C-alpha positions in Angstrom: 81.9 120.8 159.0 84.8 118.9 159.9 85.2 115.4 159.0 84.2 113.0 161.6 84.4 109.4 161.6 81.1 107.5 162.1 82.1 106.4 165.7 82.5 109.9 166.9 79.2 110.7 165.3 77.4 108.0 167.3 79.3 109.1 170.3 78.4 112.6 170.2 74.5 111.7 169.9 75.2 109.6 173.0 77.0 112.5 174.9 74.4 115.0 173.7 71.3 113.0 175.3 73.6 111.8 178.3 73.8 115.5 179.0 70.0 115.7 178.9 69.5 112.9 181.7 69.0 110.2 179.4 69.9 106.3 180.3 72.5 105.2 177.5 71.2 101.6 177.0 72.5 98.9 174.9 70.7 97.8 171.5 68.4 94.8 171.7 69.2 92.0 169.9 68.3 92.1 166.0 66.7 88.6 166.5 63.6 89.7 169.2 63.4 87.5 172.2 59.8 86.5 173.4 58.3 88.8 170.8 55.8 86.9 168.7 54.8 89.6 166.8 58.1 90.6 165.3 60.3 88.6 163.0 63.2 91.1 163.0 64.0 94.2 165.6 62.7 96.8 163.0 62.7 99.9 165.3 64.4 101.2 168.5 61.2 101.2 170.5 60.7 97.6 170.5 62.6 97.0 173.5 60.5 99.4 175.6 57.1 98.3 174.3 56.2 97.1 177.9 56.6 100.8 179.2 54.7 102.2 176.2 51.8 99.7 177.0 51.7 100.6 180.7 52.7 97.3 182.0 56.1 98.6 183.3 56.4 102.0 184.9 59.6 103.3 184.1 63.4 102.0 182.7 65.5 100.2 185.1 69.0 100.6 184.0 72.1 100.3 186.2 70.4 100.3 189.5 68.3 103.3 188.9 64.8 104.2 187.2 64.8 106.4 184.3 62.1 108.1 182.1 64.5 109.1 179.5 66.7 107.0 177.2 68.7 107.1 174.2 70.6 104.2 172.2 71.6 103.1 168.7 69.4 100.1 167.6 70.4 97.6 165.3 67.4 97.2 162.9 66.6 94.7 159.9 63.9 95.7 157.5 63.4 93.1 154.5 59.9 94.1 154.0 57.4 96.6 154.5 56.5 100.1 153.2 60.2 101.0 152.0 62.6 98.2 151.9 62.2 95.6 149.5 65.0 93.2 149.2 65.3 93.8 145.6 65.9 97.5 146.0 69.1 97.3 148.3 72.3 97.9 146.4 70.7 99.6 143.4 70.2 102.8 145.7 72.4 104.2 148.0 70.3 104.9 150.9 68.3 102.1 151.6 69.8 98.7 153.7 68.7 95.4 155.2 70.8 96.0 158.5 70.9 99.5 159.6 71.2 101.3 163.1 68.8 103.6 164.4 69.8 106.4 166.8 66.8 107.2 169.1 65.9 109.3 172.3 62.8 108.4 174.1 60.6 109.8 176.8 58.4 107.3 178.8 55.7 110.0 180.1 58.3 112.6 180.9 59.0 115.4 178.0 56.8 115.7 175.1 56.6 117.8 171.7 58.6 120.8 172.9 61.8 119.3 173.9 61.8 116.8 171.2 61.7 119.3 168.4 63.9 121.9 170.2 66.6 119.1 170.9 66.5 117.7 167.5 67.2 121.2 166.0 69.9 121.7 168.7 71.8 118.5 167.6 71.5 119.2 163.8 72.2 122.7 163.5 73.9 123.9 166.6 76.0 120.8 167.4 76.4 119.3 164.1 76.1 122.6 161.9 73.5 121.7 159.2 72.7 124.5 157.0 69.0 125.4 158.1 67.7 126.1 154.9 68.4 122.6 153.5 65.9 121.2 156.3 62.2 120.4 156.1 59.8 119.5 158.9 56.8 117.4 158.1 54.0 117.2 160.5 50.5 115.3 160.9 48.0 117.1 158.5 44.8 115.6 160.2 42.7 112.6 159.1 38.9 112.6 158.8 38.3 108.8 159.3 40.1 108.9 162.6 38.6 111.9 163.5 42.1 113.4 164.2 42.9 117.0 163.7 45.9 118.8 162.3 48.9 118.4 164.6 49.1 122.5 164.9 50.9 122.0 168.5 53.8 120.6 166.6 53.8 123.4 163.9 53.7 126.0 166.4 56.5 124.4 168.4 58.7 124.3 165.1 58.3 128.1 165.0 58.8 128.9 168.4 61.7 126.3 169.2 63.7 126.4 166.1 65.1 128.7 163.6 63.5 126.6 160.6 61.9 128.8 157.7 58.3 128.7 158.3 57.7 127.9 154.5 59.7 124.6 155.2 57.0 123.1 157.7 54.8 120.7 155.6 51.6 119.0 156.5 51.5 115.7 155.1 48.9 112.8 155.6 48.6 109.6 157.5 50.8 107.4 155.3 53.9 109.4 156.3 53.3 111.2 159.3 51.0 109.1 161.7 52.9 106.1 163.5 51.5 103.0 164.5 53.3 100.1 166.3 51.4 97.6 164.5 47.6 96.8 163.7 46.9 97.1 167.3 48.9 99.4 170.2 50.4 102.6 170.7 50.2 105.1 168.1 50.4 108.8 167.2 51.3 111.7 165.0 55.1 112.2 164.1 57.1 114.9 162.7 60.1 114.1 160.6 63.3 116.2 159.4 64.2 115.6 155.8 67.3 117.3 154.2 67.7 118.5 150.9 71.3 117.8 149.6 71.0 119.0 146.1 73.4 121.8 144.7 72.4 125.1 145.1 71.5 125.7 141.2 69.1 122.9 141.3 67.4 124.2 144.5 67.0 127.2 142.9 65.2 125.8 139.9 63.0 123.2 142.1 61.9 124.0 145.7 62.9 121.1 147.9 59.5 121.2 149.5 58.0 119.4 146.3 60.5 116.7 146.6 60.0 115.6 150.0 58.4 112.1 150.4 58.9 111.8 146.5 61.8 109.1 146.8 64.4 111.4 145.8 67.6 110.2 147.0 68.9 113.8 147.2 66.0 114.9 149.3 65.7 112.4 152.3 64.2 111.7 155.8 67.1 111.6 158.2 65.0 112.0 161.7 61.6 110.9 162.8 60.0 112.3 166.1 56.9 110.2 166.9 54.6 111.5 169.4 52.5 108.6 171.1 49.5 109.8 172.4 47.0 107.0 171.5 46.3 103.4 171.7 44.5 101.7 168.6 42.1 99.2 169.9 41.4 95.8 167.6 37.8 97.8 166.5 40.1 100.5 164.9 39.1 103.2 167.4 41.9 105.2 169.0 41.9 105.9 172.9 44.2 108.5 174.4 46.9 107.2 176.4 46.9 108.1 180.2 50.8 109.1 179.6 52.3 110.6 176.6 55.7 109.5 175.2 58.4 110.4 172.7 60.2 107.7 170.4 62.5 109.1 168.1 64.5 107.3 165.0 67.5 108.7 163.3 69.2 106.6 160.5 72.6 106.3 161.6 74.0 105.6 158.3 72.3 108.6 156.3 73.4 111.0 158.9 77.0 109.9 158.6 76.7 110.3 154.9 75.5 113.9 155.4 78.1 114.8 158.1 80.8 113.5 156.2 79.8 115.1 152.8 79.2 112.0 151.0 76.3 111.7 148.3 76.2 108.0 149.5 75.9 105.9 152.4 78.2 103.4 150.9 80.7 106.0 150.7 81.0 106.5 154.4 83.2 105.1 156.7 80.6 102.8 157.9 81.0 100.8 154.6 84.2 101.6 153.1 86.3 98.9 155.3 84.1 96.3 154.0 83.7 97.7 150.3 87.4 97.8 150.2 87.7 94.2 151.4 85.3 93.0 148.7 87.3 94.8 145.9 90.2 93.5 146.8 89.3 90.3 147.1 87.6 90.6 143.6 90.7 92.3 142.1 88.3 95.4 141.3 88.2 99.1 141.9 84.9 100.6 143.6 83.3 103.1 141.5 84.7 102.2 138.1 81.7 100.2 136.7 78.0 100.8 138.0 77.1 97.0 137.6 80.3 95.9 139.7 79.4 98.7 142.1 76.0 97.3 142.7 77.4 93.8 143.3 79.9 95.3 146.1 77.1 97.4 147.8 74.7 94.2 147.8 77.6 92.2 149.2 78.4 95.0 151.9 74.9 95.5 152.8 74.0 91.6 153.3 77.1 90.8 155.1 76.2 93.0 157.9 72.6 91.7 158.0 73.7 88.0 158.2 76.5 88.6 160.5 74.2 90.7 163.0 71.5 87.8 162.9 73.7 84.9 163.4 75.6 86.9 166.2 72.0 87.4 168.0 70.9 83.8 167.7 69.1 83.6 164.2 70.8 80.9 161.8 70.0 80.5 158.3 67.1 78.0 157.9 63.9 77.2 155.8 61.3 79.1 157.8 60.7 82.5 158.9 63.6 84.2 160.2 65.8 81.5 159.2 64.5 81.8 155.6 64.9 85.7 155.4 68.5 85.3 156.4 69.3 82.4 153.9 67.5 84.7 151.2 69.6 87.5 152.3 73.0 85.3 152.2 72.2 83.7 148.9 71.5 87.0 147.0 74.8 88.4 148.1 76.7 85.1 147.0 74.8 85.3 143.5 76.1 88.6 142.9 79.3 87.9 143.7 79.3 84.7 141.6 77.6 86.4 138.7 79.3 89.7 138.6 82.4 89.5 140.4 83.5 86.2 139.6 83.6 84.7 143.0 83.4 80.9 142.3 84.5 79.9 145.7 83.2 80.6 149.3 84.2 84.3 149.9 81.7 85.7 152.0 82.3 84.4 155.2 85.9 86.1 154.7 84.2 89.7 155.5 83.2 88.9 159.2 86.6 89.9 160.2 86.3 93.5 159.2 83.0 93.8 161.1 84.2 92.1 164.0 87.1 94.8 164.2 84.9 97.4 163.1 82.2 97.2 165.6 84.5 95.9 168.5 83.4 98.7 170.6 79.7 99.1 170.2 78.8 95.5 169.1 81.4 93.4 170.7 78.9 90.2 170.1 80.2 89.6 166.8 84.1 89.7 167.9 83.2 87.4 170.7 81.6 84.8 168.6 83.6 85.4 165.3 84.7 81.7 164.8 80.8 80.4 165.0 79.5 83.3 162.7 82.4 82.3 160.1 81.7 78.6 160.4 77.9 79.1 159.7 78.4 81.3 156.8 80.9 79.1 155.2 78.9 76.1 155.4 75.9 77.8 153.9 77.9 79.2 151.0 79.4 75.6 150.3 76.1 74.1 150.1 74.5 77.2 148.0 77.5 77.1 145.8 76.6 73.4 144.8 72.9 74.3 144.3 74.1 77.2 142.1 75.8 74.9 139.8 72.9 72.2 139.9 70.3 75.0 139.1 72.3 76.1 136.2 72.2 72.7 135.0 68.6 72.2 135.7 68.1 75.6 133.7 70.1 74.1 130.5 67.5 71.1 130.7 64.7 73.4 130.8 65.5 75.5 127.8 66.9 72.6 125.7 65.0 72.8 122.3 62.8 75.7 123.5 62.7 79.1 122.6 60.9 79.9 125.9 61.2 79.5 129.5 57.7 78.8 131.4 56.8 81.3 134.4 56.4 77.9 136.3 60.1 76.9 135.7 61.6 80.2 136.3 59.7 80.1 139.6 61.0 76.8 140.3 64.6 78.1 139.7 63.7 80.8 141.9 62.1 78.8 144.9 64.3 75.8 145.0 67.6 77.1 143.7 67.1 80.7 144.8 67.6 82.3 141.5 66.3 85.5 141.2 64.6 86.3 138.0 67.4 88.9 136.8 69.6 86.0 136.8 67.2 83.7 135.3 66.6 86.1 132.6 70.3 86.9 132.1 71.2 83.1 131.5 68.2 82.8 128.8 69.3 85.9 126.9 72.7 84.3 126.5 71.2 81.3 124.9 68.5 83.4 123.0 65.5 82.3 125.0 62.6 84.3 126.1 61.2 84.1 129.7 57.7 84.3 130.6 57.9 86.8 133.4 54.3 87.4 133.4 53.9 83.9 134.5 56.8 83.9 136.9 55.4 87.2 138.6 51.9 85.4 138.8 53.7 82.5 140.7 55.7 85.2 142.8 52.2 86.9 143.8 51.0 83.8 145.0 53.8 82.7 147.0 53.7 86.4 148.5 49.8 86.3 149.3 50.8 83.0 150.9 53.5 84.6 153.0 51.7 87.4 153.7 48.9 85.4 155.1 51.3 83.4 157.3 52.9 86.5 158.3 49.9 88.5 160.0 50.8 88.1 163.2 47.6 88.7 164.9 48.5 89.3 168.3 46.3 91.9 170.0 48.7 94.7 171.6 46.2 97.1 172.8 44.4 94.9 175.6 46.8 94.1 178.2 44.2 95.1 181.0 41.3 92.9 181.0 41.7 90.9 184.0 39.0 90.6 186.5 40.8 91.7 189.7 40.0 90.4 193.1 43.0 92.1 195.0 44.6 95.0 194.0 48.0 94.3 194.7 51.5 94.7 193.1 53.1 92.1 195.5 54.2 89.1 193.6 56.8 86.5 194.9 58.3 83.3 193.3 59.1 81.1 196.0 59.7 77.9 194.1 63.4 77.8 194.6 63.0 77.0 198.2 59.4 75.8 198.6 57.3 73.2 196.8 54.0 74.4 198.5 52.8 77.8 199.6 49.7 79.6 201.2 48.7 82.0 198.3 46.0 84.2 197.5 44.1 84.4 193.9 44.5 88.1 192.9 43.3 88.2 189.5 41.5 86.1 186.7 40.6 85.9 183.2 39.1 83.3 180.5 41.9 82.5 177.7 40.1 80.1 174.9 38.8 77.2 176.8 41.4 77.6 179.7 41.3 79.8 182.8 44.2 82.1 183.9 45.0 83.2 187.5 47.4 85.7 188.9 48.4 84.8 192.6 50.1 86.8 195.1 52.9 84.4 195.4 53.7 80.9 193.9 56.1 77.9 194.1 55.1 77.4 190.4 58.0 77.8 188.0 57.0 79.5 185.1 58.5 78.1 181.7 61.5 79.9 180.8 65.3 79.3 180.2 64.3 76.4 178.2 62.8 74.6 181.3 59.1 73.6 181.2 56.7 74.9 183.7 55.6 73.0 187.1 52.4 71.5 187.1 50.4 70.7 190.5 47.4 71.6 192.3 45.7 74.6 194.0 43.3 73.9 196.8 41.6 75.1 199.7 40.4 71.5 201.0 37.3 71.5 199.3 38.2 72.6 195.9 40.8 71.2 193.6 42.0 73.2 190.7 44.6 71.7 188.2 47.5 73.7 187.2 48.2 72.7 183.8 51.1 75.3 182.4 52.5 78.7 184.0 53.7 81.3 181.6 55.7 84.8 182.5 54.3 87.9 181.5 55.9 91.0 182.7 57.2 89.8 185.9 53.7 88.3 186.8 53.2 84.6 186.3 50.2 83.2 184.7 48.6 80.0 186.0 46.8 78.2 183.3 43.8 76.1 185.1 41.3 73.5 184.1 38.4 75.2 185.7 37.5 78.1 187.9 36.0 77.7 191.4 32.7 79.3 192.5 34.5 81.4 195.0 37.9 82.5 194.5 38.5 84.4 197.7 40.5 83.4 200.9 43.7 81.5 201.4 44.5 78.5 198.9 47.5 76.0 199.0 49.6 76.0 195.9 51.5 73.0 195.6 53.5 71.7 192.8 54.2 68.0 191.3 57.2 67.4 193.4 58.1 64.1 191.9 57.9 65.4 188.3 59.9 68.7 189.2 62.8 66.6 190.8 63.3 64.7 187.6 63.2 68.2 185.7 65.8 69.4 188.1 68.2 66.7 187.3 67.8 67.2 183.8 68.5 71.0 184.3 71.7 70.3 186.4 72.8 67.7 183.7 72.5 70.3 181.0 74.9 72.4 182.8 77.4 69.8 183.2 77.5 68.8 179.8 77.7 72.2 178.5 80.8 72.3 180.6 82.0 69.0 179.3 81.3 69.9 175.7 83.6 73.1 175.9 86.1 71.2 177.7 86.4 68.3 175.2 85.2 70.0 171.8 86.8 73.5 172.4 85.5 77.2 173.6 83.8 77.9 170.3 81.0 75.9 172.0 78.3 78.1 173.0 74.3 77.1 174.0 72.1 78.1 171.0 68.7 76.5 172.7 67.7 74.0 175.1 64.9 72.1 176.5 64.5 70.6 179.7 61.8 68.5 180.9 61.0 65.6 183.3 61.8 63.0 180.7 65.1 64.1 178.8 67.1 67.1 178.2 67.8 68.7 174.7 70.8 70.9 174.3 71.6 73.0 170.8 75.2 74.1 170.7 77.6 75.7 167.8 80.2 73.4 166.4 80.6 72.7 162.8 80.7 69.0 162.3 79.2 66.0 163.9 80.5 64.6 167.0 82.2 61.3 166.7 81.4 58.2 169.0 84.8 58.5 170.7 83.8 62.2 171.8 80.3 61.4 172.9 81.8 58.7 175.1 84.4 60.9 176.3 81.6 63.7 177.5 79.4 61.1 178.7 82.2 59.8 180.8 83.2 63.1 182.3 79.7 64.2 183.2 79.2 60.8 185.3 82.4 61.5 187.0 81.0 65.1 187.7 77.9 63.4 189.1 79.8 60.9 191.0 81.9 63.6 192.7 78.6 64.7 194.2 79.4 68.4 193.7 77.4 70.7 195.9 75.0 73.3 194.4 76.2 76.9 194.9 73.3 79.1 194.1 73.7 82.9 194.7 70.5 85.4 193.9 71.1 89.0 193.2 74.7 89.1 192.0 75.5 92.1 190.2 75.9 91.4 186.4 79.2 92.9 186.3 80.6 90.8 189.2 79.2 87.7 187.4 80.6 88.8 183.9 84.2 89.3 186.0 83.8 85.6 187.3 83.4 84.3 183.8 79.9 83.0 184.1 78.6 81.8 181.0 76.1 84.3 179.3 73.8 83.8 176.3 74.5 86.0 173.3 71.2 88.1 172.5 69.9 87.3 175.9 69.0 90.8 177.9 69.9 90.5 181.3 69.0 92.7 184.1 71.0 94.5 187.0 71.4 91.9 189.2 71.2 87.7 188.0 71.2 84.6 189.6 74.4 82.4 189.4 74.6 78.7 189.4 77.9 77.1 190.2 78.9 73.3 190.3 82.5 73.8 191.1 84.2 77.0 190.5 86.5 75.7 188.3 84.1 73.6 186.0 80.7 75.0 185.7 79.3 78.8 186.3 76.5 79.8 184.4 73.6 82.7 184.8 70.5 80.8 185.3 67.0 81.2 186.4 66.1 77.6 186.5 65.8 75.1 189.1 68.4 72.5 190.1 69.6 69.5 192.3 71.1 70.3 195.8 74.2 68.1 194.6 75.0 66.4 191.4 74.7 62.9 192.8 71.2 63.3 192.6 71.3 63.2 188.9 71.9 59.8 189.2 73.3 58.6 185.7 73.7 60.7 182.6 73.4 59.2 179.1 73.3 60.4 175.6 70.3 59.1 173.3 71.4 61.0 169.8 73.2 63.6 168.4 72.1 65.3 165.1 72.2 68.7 163.2 69.7 71.4 163.6 71.0 73.9 161.2 74.2 75.3 159.7 76.8 75.0 162.4 74.6 73.8 165.2 74.4 70.4 166.7 71.7 69.0 168.9 72.3 66.3 171.5 69.5 64.7 173.4 70.1 62.8 176.7 68.4 61.3 179.9 69.2 61.0 183.5 67.8 60.2 186.7 64.8 57.8 186.7 64.8 57.8 182.8 68.1 56.9 182.4 67.7 54.0 185.0 64.8 52.9 182.9 66.8 53.2 179.6 69.4 50.8 181.2 67.0 48.4 182.4 65.3 48.3 179.1 68.7 47.6 177.0 69.3 45.0 179.7 66.2 43.2 178.9 66.8 43.5 175.4 70.2 41.9 175.5 69.0 38.9 177.8 66.2 38.5 174.7 68.9 38.4 172.3 71.1 36.0 174.7 68.1 33.9 174.8 67.4 33.5 171.2 70.8 32.3 170.5 71.1 30.0 173.3 74.4 29.3 175.0 77.3 32.0 174.4 80.8 33.1 175.6 80.9 36.0 173.0 77.5 37.2 171.9 78.9 39.4 168.8 81.1 36.8 167.5 78.0 34.3 167.9 75.8 36.9 166.0 78.4 37.4 163.1 78.9 33.7 162.8 75.2 33.3 162.0 75.3 35.9 159.5 78.3 34.5 157.7 76.5 31.0 157.9 73.3 32.6 156.5 75.3 34.2 153.5 77.2 30.8 152.7 73.7 29.0 152.8 72.3 31.7 150.4 75.1 30.9 148.1 74.4 27.4 148.0 70.9 27.7 147.5 71.7 30.1 144.4 74.0 27.3 143.1 71.2 24.5 143.6 68.8 26.9 142.1 71.0 27.5 139.0 71.3 23.8 138.5 67.5 23.5 138.9 67.1 26.3 136.1 69.7 24.4 134.1 67.6 21.3 134.2 64.3 23.2 133.4 66.1 24.8 130.2 67.1 21.0 129.3 63.2 20.1 129.9 62.2 23.0 127.7 64.5 22.3 124.9 63.2 18.6 124.9 59.8 19.7 124.3 60.3 22.5 121.8 57.5 23.1 119.3 58.2 23.8 115.7 56.5 26.8 114.0 54.8 26.9 110.4 58.1 28.2 109.1 60.0 25.2 110.5 61.7 27.5 113.3 62.3 25.5 116.6 61.0 27.8 119.5 61.7 26.9 123.1 59.8 29.0 125.5 58.4 28.9 129.0 58.7 30.2 132.4 61.6 30.0 134.5 60.6 30.3 138.3 62.4 32.6 140.7 64.9 33.5 138.0 66.2 37.2 137.7 67.4 39.0 134.5 71.0 37.9 134.7 69.8 34.0 135.3 67.7 34.5 132.2 70.7 36.0 130.1 72.8 33.1 131.3 70.2 30.6 130.3 70.0 32.3 126.9 73.5 31.8 126.2 73.5 28.2 127.5 70.4 27.4 125.4 72.2 28.6 122.1 75.4 26.6 122.9 73.0 23.3 123.3 70.6 24.0 120.0 73.3 25.8 118.1 70.7 26.4 115.0 67.2 27.3 113.8 66.4 27.8 117.2 64.5 30.9 119.0 64.6 30.8 122.8 62.1 33.0 124.5 62.2 32.8 128.4 60.3 34.8 131.2 60.0 34.9 134.9 57.9 37.2 137.5 58.5 38.8 140.6 54.9 39.1 142.2 56.0 40.9 145.3 58.4 43.4 143.6 55.6 43.8 140.6 58.4 42.9 138.3 58.5 40.8 134.9 61.6 39.6 132.9 61.9 38.4 129.4 64.9 37.3 127.4 64.9 36.5 123.9 67.7 34.6 122.4 68.3 33.7 118.4 70.6 31.3 116.7 72.9 33.2 114.1 71.2 31.6 110.9 67.9 33.0 111.9 69.3 36.4 111.8 71.0 36.0 108.6 68.5 34.2 106.8 65.1 35.1 108.1 65.8 38.9 109.0 65.0 38.1 112.9 66.1 40.6 115.5 66.0 39.6 119.3 65.8 43.4 120.3 62.8 44.2 118.0 60.9 40.9 119.3 61.7 41.2 122.7 60.6 45.1 122.3 57.1 43.9 121.5 56.8 41.5 124.2 58.1 44.0 126.6 55.2 46.2 125.7 52.7 43.3 126.5 53.8 43.6 130.1 54.0 47.2 130.9 57.6 47.9 130.0 59.9 47.7 127.5 63.7 46.7 126.6 66.1 46.0 123.9 69.4 44.6 122.8 71.7 42.7 120.6 70.2 41.0 117.6 71.3 37.6 119.0 70.1 38.3 122.7 67.9 40.9 124.2 66.0 41.6 127.3 63.1 43.4 128.6 61.7 44.1 131.8 57.7 45.1 132.8 55.7 46.1 135.8 52.6 43.8 135.1 53.7 40.1 136.2 50.1 39.2 135.7 50.7 39.4 132.0 53.6 37.3 131.6 51.3 34.2 130.4 49.8 36.3 127.7 52.9 37.6 126.2 54.2 34.1 126.3 51.0 32.9 124.1 51.6 35.7 121.7 55.3 35.0 120.9 54.7 32.5 117.9 52.6 34.9 116.1 55.1 37.9 116.8 58.1 35.6 115.5 56.0 34.8 112.5 55.1 38.0 111.4 58.7 39.2 112.2 60.3 36.9 109.4 61.4 38.8 106.3 
C-alpha cells in the first residue's frame, strides 16, 4: 500500500462512487437545522431523512434528480452507545467529531451492490488484505419476529472473495440499525478489520475479538439496509421502497491505509498535534499522560471549531452546554498536564482552517469569529479554574475527606472533572467521596436523560385526512394578500386543527420572520388562521375550528396591516445588517434574527459591546437609506452560483437549494438571499430606531429595534414623557442644566440637614449627661436612644461624651432603623473604669449585641455592635445596669 494523504483517500472515495452514478453532495452542518430530534448531526443519513420517510421522492442536486448519493458528513457523538466524552483521548480510535464517508441508495440498488462495492473499494482499489476482513450480519430477533439476514450472507459469499468463516452472525444490538425510537430501520452488515500482528492472529482468531472493543480489531464500515419502519407501538412495517445507507469512519480508514496503529498518527491529526506539542515545548509520543492531553486537545478543538462554524456557540443549555463541556475539558487538560496557564486553545483554529480549506471552507471563511468566541470562553474559564481551585482549598481546609456533594459542586459550577478533584485532593492528602459524587452525577444524568428524550414520532407522517389528492401547491404571498383556494387535507393536532391548501397567500414562519395570520372564508363560515408552519414543501395552516363542509372554493386572506408592519421590520433588518458590516467590519455575520409586526431582533458576530457612538452611526446610516427610498429588487429562482458570484450574503450552516431568491436594496449596499417578504421601497419603513443592544453568547451581540408605526409610537411616547418632565420643572431654557441644578440643591440641603441633626444629637447627648444615673458601685451611667443616628454618629458621640465627662463614666447609646431592620449600639468607658474596675467596652457591647440579634466588639475604651432586631433595643438598654455591675472585677 502506497502512502496516501487523507485528502487523497477522501477524494478516491468520492471518485469511486461518482463513477457509479452517485451525486457527490456537501456535508450537512454538524448543527442540525430544523430537526428537533437531534442535538448534533450524528450520522450521514440525517440530511436525507425526508427521502427515507417517503416525504420526498428523490434527491435534487445541481438541477437533476438522483437516486444515489455519496458524501463525507461531519458528525459529533458525545453520548450514546459508544462514545462517552471521558473515553476520548484515552483510546486512539474514538472521537467527539469525526467524518463519516457514506454512500446511499434511495429505493434504487440494494444489498447486492452495497456489499459488492464495499469489497471492491476496500480490497481491489485500496488493497486491504482479504484475510484481515470480517463481515458481521444480522442474526435475527425473536421479539421482532425477524429471521437471520440470509440474503446478506449469500451475497457476501457470491459477490466478494471473503473467507466464509469470516462471515459472523450477531444480534440486534450490533446488527440492527434504528434511526430513533421510531422511524426507518433495518438489518446491517459491518466490515471489521483485524490489524494485529501475524503471530497474534495465529494465537487467537480475529472472529473472537469482533465487537469486543479491542482497539486492534475494529469496525470500519457499516452497511445499513433500510427495510422497515418502526411504529410508535413498537411494531415493524415493511417500507414501500428499500434504501441503503452506509457509513465508514474516515479517521479509521486513514489509519488503516496509512499503516498507523492510532488515528492520531494519521495526517488528519498530526498538523494539530504538532502545533500543540510545539506550543507546550513537548514531543508527542514521549510520555503517556502528556500524549493523552494532546490527543484530547486535538480532538476537542475540531468539535468546538466545527460547531461554532456551523452556528452553535458555547452556552448553558443543550447544544451550547455540550460544546462548553468539550472546550473546558480540553483547557483543563492543557492547564493541568501541559502547563498552559494562558489562553492557548484558540491558536489551533488556524491549523484547521488551512487543513480543511478545500473540503470544509466554512472554517477559513469565519476564522476571526471562531477565534474570538473560543478566546473569550477560554478567558472566562481560566478565571473560574482559578476560583474553583480556591474554593477547593476552602472545602478541604482542616478536613481529611471531601464530600461527594462538594466534589459535584466543583464539577457542576467550575467544570472540574472528578479526576482533577481527586488529583488535587491527593496532593493535599485528602480523600474524596467518589461514591457520593457518582450518586450526584447519576441523578444529574437521569435529569438530563429525561430532558434529552425527544419524543418526536418519526414514523407517522401520513395521518392526513385527504380531501383532494393533488401534489400541486403554490405560495402566492409575495404578490397577493388574498387568493381563491381549495382545502386539500386536514388533521387534528392537540387542541388545534391543521389544514393544507392547494395554494396560499399566508407566509409560513421561516428565516426569522413570523407567520401571517388572517382568515379563510366562504362567505358563510369564517375560520381564523392562527399560525402557519412549513413541512416538506407544504404549508400547514393552524386554525381555531373546522367547518362542517370543507369542500368548494374558499377565500384565504391575510391580515394585511400586520403583514405590512412585518415587512417594514424585515427590510429594516437587511439595512441594519449592511450598516453593521460597514461600520463594525466584515467579520459581522448574522447568527439569528426574529422579525414580527412590533420589532426586529438581530444577533450577529462581534466580540465586544457596541459603543453609543457606533449605535448612533448605524442608526443614522439606516435612516439615510430609508430616506433614499431605494426600490426593492426582488429576483426569484436565481441559480445559487450566480448569487454567490454577485456577493449575496449567505448564512453559514444553511442548506440552500439549487435556485434562490435574492433581495437587493441597491447593488452596492445590501444583497441578501432571503425568502421573507419586503417593502416595495425603503421609504415605506418610515423611521428606524434602536431600542437595545445586549450580549447573547460569547462573541455574539444582539440588537433590537423598531420601525414603521412602532417607531412613530415610540417617538411620541418619548415626546409625551419629555413634556411631563418639563411640566414638572416649570419654565426652563435648558432642561438638563435645570435637572442637574435640582440634584445639586438636593445634595446641599441634605448636607445642611445632616449638620443640624448632628447639632441636635449633640444637644441630646448633653441632656443625657445631665440626667445620668448612678449605679450602686458609684459609676455614672449615661444611657439612651439617639433617634436617626447611624454607627458613625454614635461613635462620634461616644468620643465627645468621654471628653465632656472625663472620669468614672460609662456611656451606652443606641439607635434603630426600623425600615432596614437594623440596630446600632455603642459603649464608651472612661480610662479609670478600665484600669480600676477591669471593665472592657468590647465585652459589654458584645453581650448587648446578642440581645438585639447581632454582635460586635472593639477597643476596651470604645466599642460598637449591630443587630437585626430593632424592637429589642429598649430591652437591651434596660439590661445595661446589671451587665455593667456583673462585669466589675
